[in-house]
KOLZA-881889 format. One line per field, with one value per atom (N, C-alpha, C): residue number from 1; residue in three letters; x, y, z; chain; atom name. Coordinates in steps of 0.2 Angstrom, whole numbers, plus 5000, padded with zeros to 4 digits. Atoms other than C-alpha are relative to their C-alpha. Example, Ala and Ser with C-alpha at 12.3 -4.5 7.8 and 13.67 -1.06 7.14 Angstrom:
2
num: c(1 1 1 2 2 2)
residu: c(ala ala ala ser ser ser)
px: c(5004 5062 5004 4996 5068 4996)
py: c(4994 4978 5006 4994 4995 5005)
pz: c(5000 5039 5000 4999 5036 5003)
chaine: c(A A A A A A)
atome: c(N CA C N CA C)
//
This chain:
115
num: c(1 1 1 2 2 2 3 3 3 4 4 4 5 5 5 6 6 6 7 7 7 8 8 8 9 9 9 10 10 10 11 11 11 12 12 12 13 13 13 14 14 14 15 15 15 16 16 16 17 17 17 18 18 18 19 19 19 20 20 20 21 21 21 22 22 22 23 23 23 24 24 24 25 25 25 26 26 26 27 27 27 28 28 28 29 29 29 30 30 30 31 31 31 32 32 32 33 33 33 34 34 34 35 35 35 36 36 36 37 37 37 38 38 38 39 39 39 40 40 40 41 41 41 42 42 42 43 43 43 44 44 44 45 45 45 46 46 46 47 47 47 48 48 48 49 49 49 50 50 50 51 51 51 52 52 52 53 53 53 54 54 54 55 55 55 56 56 56 57 57 57 58 58 58 59 59 59 60 60 60 61 61 61 62 62 62 63 63 63 64 64 64 65 65 65 66 66 66 67 67 67 68 68 68 69 69 69 70 70 70 71 71 71 72 72 72 73 73 73 74 74 74 75 75 75 76 76 76 77 77 77 78 78 78 79 79 79 80 80 80 81 81 81 82 82 82 83 83 83 84 84 84 85 85 85 86 86 86 87 87 87 88 88 88 89 89 89 90 90 90 91 91 91 92 92 92 93 93 93 94 94 94 95 95 95 96 96 96 97 97 97 98 98 98 99 99 99 100 100 100 101 101 101 102 102 102 103 103 103 104 104 104 105 105 105 106 106 106 107 107 107 108 108 108 109 109 109 110 110 110 111 111 111 112 112 112 113 113 113 114 114 114 115 115 115)
residu: c(val val val gln gln gln leu leu leu val val val glu glu glu ser ser ser gly gly gly gly gly gly gly gly gly leu leu leu val val val gln gln gln pro pro pro gly gly gly gly gly gly ser ser ser leu leu leu arg arg arg pro pro pro thr thr thr cys cys cys thr thr thr ala ala ala ser ser ser gly gly gly phe phe phe ser ser ser ile ile ile gln gln gln ser ser ser tyr tyr tyr ala ala ala ile ile ile gly gly gly trp trp trp phe phe phe arg arg arg gln gln gln ala ala ala pro pro pro gly gly gly lys lys lys gln gln gln arg arg arg glu glu glu gly gly gly val val val gly gly gly cys cys cys leu leu leu pro pro pro ser ser ser ser ser ser asp asp asp ser ser ser gly gly gly thr thr thr val val val asp asp asp gly gly gly arg arg arg ala ala ala thr thr thr ile ile ile ser ser ser arg arg arg asp asp asp asn asn asn ala ala ala lys lys lys asn asn asn thr thr thr ala ala ala tyr tyr tyr leu leu leu gln gln gln met met met his his his ser ser ser leu leu leu lys lys lys pro pro pro glu glu glu asp asp asp thr thr thr ala ala ala val val val tyr tyr tyr tyr tyr tyr cys cys cys ala ala ala ala ala ala asp asp asp pro pro pro thr thr thr gly gly gly gln gln gln cys cys cys met met met gly gly gly ser ser ser tyr tyr tyr asp asp asp tyr tyr tyr trp trp trp gly gly gly gln gln gln gly gly gly thr thr thr gln gln gln val val val thr thr thr val val val ser ser ser ser ser ser)
px: c(5002 5303 4997 5006 5297 5006 4998 5298 5000 4999 5301 5000 4998 5298 4999 5000 5301 5004 4997 5307 4996 5007 5289 5000 5005 5282 4997 5005 5277 5004 4995 5286 4993 5002 5280 5000 5000 5274 5006 4993 5290 5007 4993 5302 5001 4996 5310 4999 5000 5309 5002 4997 5318 4997 5001 5308 5004 4996 5317 4994 5002 5313 5005 4996 5323 4998 5001 5323 5004 4995 5326 4998 5000 5326 4999 4998 5331 5003 4996 5341 4997 5002 5335 5004 4994 5352 4997 5002 5341 4994 5005 5324 4999 5001 5316 4994 5003 5310 4994 5004 5294 4998 5005 5285 4996 5004 5269 4997 5001 5257 4992 5008 5239 4997 5003 5229 4993 5008 5213 4995 5005 5199 5001 4998 5210 5003 4997 5217 5008 4993 5235 5000 4998 5244 5009 4995 5263 5003 4996 5277 5006 4994 5291 5002 4997 5302 5004 4992 5321 5000 4997 5327 5005 4996 5339 5007 4994 5351 5003 4998 5351 5001 5003 5356 4994 5003 5345 4997 5002 5332 4993 5003 5324 4993 5007 5303 5000 5004 5298 5003 5001 5299 5004 4997 5306 5004 4994 5322 4999 5000 5323 5005 4995 5338 5003 4999 5346 5006 4993 5360 5000 4998 5363 5003 4995 5375 4997 5006 5362 4992 5005 5348 4995 5004 5339 4999 5002 5331 4997 5003 5326 4995 5006 5312 5002 4998 5321 4995 5007 5306 5001 4998 5308 4995 5008 5296 4994 5008 5282 4995 5004 5266 4994 5005 5249 4996 5002 5242 5005 4997 5257 5002 5001 5251 4996 5004 5246 5006 4997 5253 5005 4995 5269 5003 4997 5273 5007 4991 5291 4994 5004 5286 5007 4994 5300 4997 5000 5300 5005 4995 5307 5001 5002 5306 5009 4994 5322 4997 5001 5313 4994 5006 5297 4995 5004 5286 4993 5007 5274 4996 4999 5276 5001 5001 5275 5002 4998 5281 4999 4997 5285 4997 5003 5275 5002 5001 5279 4993 5008 5266 5000 5000 5269 5003 4996 5274 4999 5003 5264 5004 4997 5269 4995 5004 5260 5003 4996 5262 4996 5003 5256 5003 4999 5258 4998)
py: c(4999 5931 4995 5005 5915 4997 5005 5904 4992 5006 5885 4994 5005 5872 4992 5007 5854 4995 5002 5840 4998 5003 5835 4992 5006 5818 4996 5006 5802 4998 5001 5800 4996 5005 5788 5003 4995 5795 4998 5000 5799 4999 4997 5803 5007 4991 5817 5002 4997 5826 5010 4993 5843 5003 4996 5854 5003 4996 5864 5006 4995 5882 5006 4998 5888 5006 4993 5907 5001 4999 5912 5008 4994 5932 5004 4996 5939 4996 5005 5935 5002 4999 5930 5003 4998 5935 5008 4993 5953 4998 4999 5944 4994 5006 5934 4993 5006 5919 4996 5005 5910 4993 5006 5893 5002 5000 5890 4994 5007 5875 5000 4998 5873 4991 5006 5855 5001 5001 5851 5003 5000 5859 5006 4995 5870 5009 4993 5889 4998 5002 5890 5005 4999 5893 5001 4997 5899 4994 5004 5887 5004 4997 5897 5006 4994 5912 5001 4999 5915 5006 4996 5931 5001 4999 5939 5000 5001 5940 4994 5008 5922 4996 5007 5907 4993 5007 5896 5002 5000 5893 4997 5007 5881 5002 5000 5882 4991 5009 5863 4997 5006 5851 5001 4997 5861 5005 4995 5870 5004 4997 5883 5002 4997 5887 5004 4997 5897 4999 5002 5894 5006 4995 5911 4999 5001 5905 4997 5005 5892 5003 4995 5905 4996 5005 5892 5000 5000 5890 4994 5008 5874 4999 5002 5865 4994 5004 5854 4997 5003 5842 4995 5008 5828 4999 5004 5817 5003 4996 5822 4996 5003 5816 5000 5000 5812 5009 4993 5830 5005 4995 5838 4999 4999 5833 5006 4993 5848 5002 4996 5858 5004 4996 5867 5005 4994 5885 5004 4995 5896 5008 4992 5915 5004 4994 5930 5007 4996 5944 5007 4998 5959 5005 4996 5969 4996 5003 5955 4998 5003 5953 4999 5004 5943 5006 4993 5958 4999 5003 5946 5004 4998 5957 4996 5006 5942 5003 4996 5949 4993 5005 5931 4995 5009 5912 4996 5006 5897 4998 5004 5884 4995 5005 5872 4994 5007 5854 4997 5004 5841 4994 5005 5832 4995 5004 5818 4996 5005 5808 4994 5005 5791 4994 5008 5772 4996)
pz: c(4993 6028 5003 4998 6038 5006 4997 6051 5000 5002 6049 5004 4994 6063 4995 5000 6061 5007 4994 6072 5007 4996 6078 5000 5002 6079 5005 4995 6088 5007 4995 6105 5005 4994 6120 5004 4992 6138 5002 4995 6146 4997 5006 6129 5001 5000 6124 4992 5007 6109 4997 5000 6101 4992 5006 6089 4999 5000 6081 4994 5003 6073 4996 5006 6056 5001 5004 6051 4995 5009 6034 4997 5004 6028 5006 4994 6045 5006 4996 6058 5005 4996 6074 5008 4992 6086 5002 4996 6090 5002 4997 6092 5007 4996 6107 4997 5004 6101 5006 4996 6110 4996 5002 6110 5002 4999 6109 5000 5002 6107 5001 4999 6103 5001 4997 6110 4993 5003 6098 5004 4995 6105 5005 4993 6117 4994 4998 6118 4998 5000 6111 5006 4996 6124 5001 4999 6128 5005 4999 6131 5004 4999 6133 4997 5003 6128 5002 4997 6127 4996 5002 6128 4994 5006 6112 5005 4997 6125 5005 4997 6133 4993 5007 6123 5004 4998 6136 5003 4997 6146 5003 4998 6157 5004 4995 6162 5001 4999 6168 4996 5004 6156 4992 5005 6143 5000 4997 6140 4992 5007 6123 4999 5001 6117 4991 5007 6102 4997 5005 6089 4993 5004 6081 4994 5005 6069 4996 5004 6061 5002 5001 6062 5003 5000 6072 5007 4992 6091 5000 4998 6098 5006 4998 6109 5004 4998 6121 5004 4994 6130 5002 4997 6140 5006 4996 6152 4995 5002 6140 5002 4997 6143 4995 5007 6131 5000 4998 6138 4994 5006 6127 4994 5004 6113 4997 5001 6101 4995 5002 6089 5003 4996 6093 4994 5005 6086 5003 4996 6087 4998 5001 6086 5003 5000 6083 5004 4994 6096 4998 5001 6089 5004 4995 6106 5002 4995 6112 5004 4990 6129 5002 5001 6125 5004 5001 6125 5000 5004 6116 4995 5006 6101 4993 5003 6090 4994 5008 6071 4994 5005 6064 5005 4997 6067 4994 5005 6058 5000 4999 6054 5005 4996 6067 4997 4999 6070 5006 4999 6075 5005 4997 6093 5005 4999 6096 5007 4995 6114 5002 5000 6114 5001 4999 6118 4995)
chaine: c(A A A A A A A A A A A A A A A A A A A A A A A A A A A A A A A A A A A A A A A A A A A A A A A A A A A A A A A A A A A A A A A A A A A A A A A A A A A A A A A A A A A A A A A A A A A A A A A A A A A A A A A A A A A A A A A A A A A A A A A A A A A A A A A A A A A A A A A A A A A A A A A A A A A A A A A A A A A A A A A A A A A A A A A A A A A A A A A A A A A A A A A A A A A A A A A A A A A A A A A A A A A A A A A A A A A A A A A A A A A A A A A A A A A A A A A A A A A A A A A A A A A A A A A A A A A A A A A A A A A A A A A A A A A A A A A A A A A A A A A A A A A A A A A A A A A A A A A A A A A A A A A A A A A A A A A A A A A A A A A A A A A A A A A A A A A A A A A A A A A A A A A A A)
atome: c(N CA C N CA C N CA C N CA C N CA C N CA C N CA C N CA C N CA C N CA C N CA C N CA C N CA C N CA C N CA C N CA C N CA C N CA C N CA C N CA C N CA C N CA C N CA C N CA C N CA C N CA C N CA C N CA C N CA C N CA C N CA C N CA C N CA C N CA C N CA C N CA C N CA C N CA C N CA C N CA C N CA C N CA C N CA C N CA C N CA C N CA C N CA C N CA C N CA C N CA C N CA C N CA C N CA C N CA C N CA C N CA C N CA C N CA C N CA C N CA C N CA C N CA C N CA C N CA C N CA C N CA C N CA C N CA C N CA C N CA C N CA C N CA C N CA C N CA C N CA C N CA C N CA C N CA C N CA C N CA C N CA C N CA C N CA C N CA C N CA C N CA C N CA C N CA C N CA C N CA C N CA C N CA C N CA C N CA C N CA C N CA C N CA C N CA C N CA C N CA C N CA C N CA C N CA C N CA C N CA C N CA C N CA C N CA C N CA C N CA C N CA C N CA C N CA C N CA C N CA C)
//
């Protein structure tokens, strides 16, 4: 059972990036998917959460979506700023309702916003 993030990288300010979160060993269909980030020297913070009942949600400059058939969730980010630089993590909540009870966490993918 694991979550694997990918799709991070280096992007210029104002650019876009879409990290992905692929699950194996379980189906994300009944899970809420949360995205978090942690910048150097800072605490981890939430980016957003997508309940199992929803296919997509928008929170500011970020859109979280899922493809249950591919067992994958996505974090589409646009208008990126240098302060968005962080390691981005996904997590799965078995309540399906973004209750903060995350059973599974990915290893993270680095997003760096720099010119």
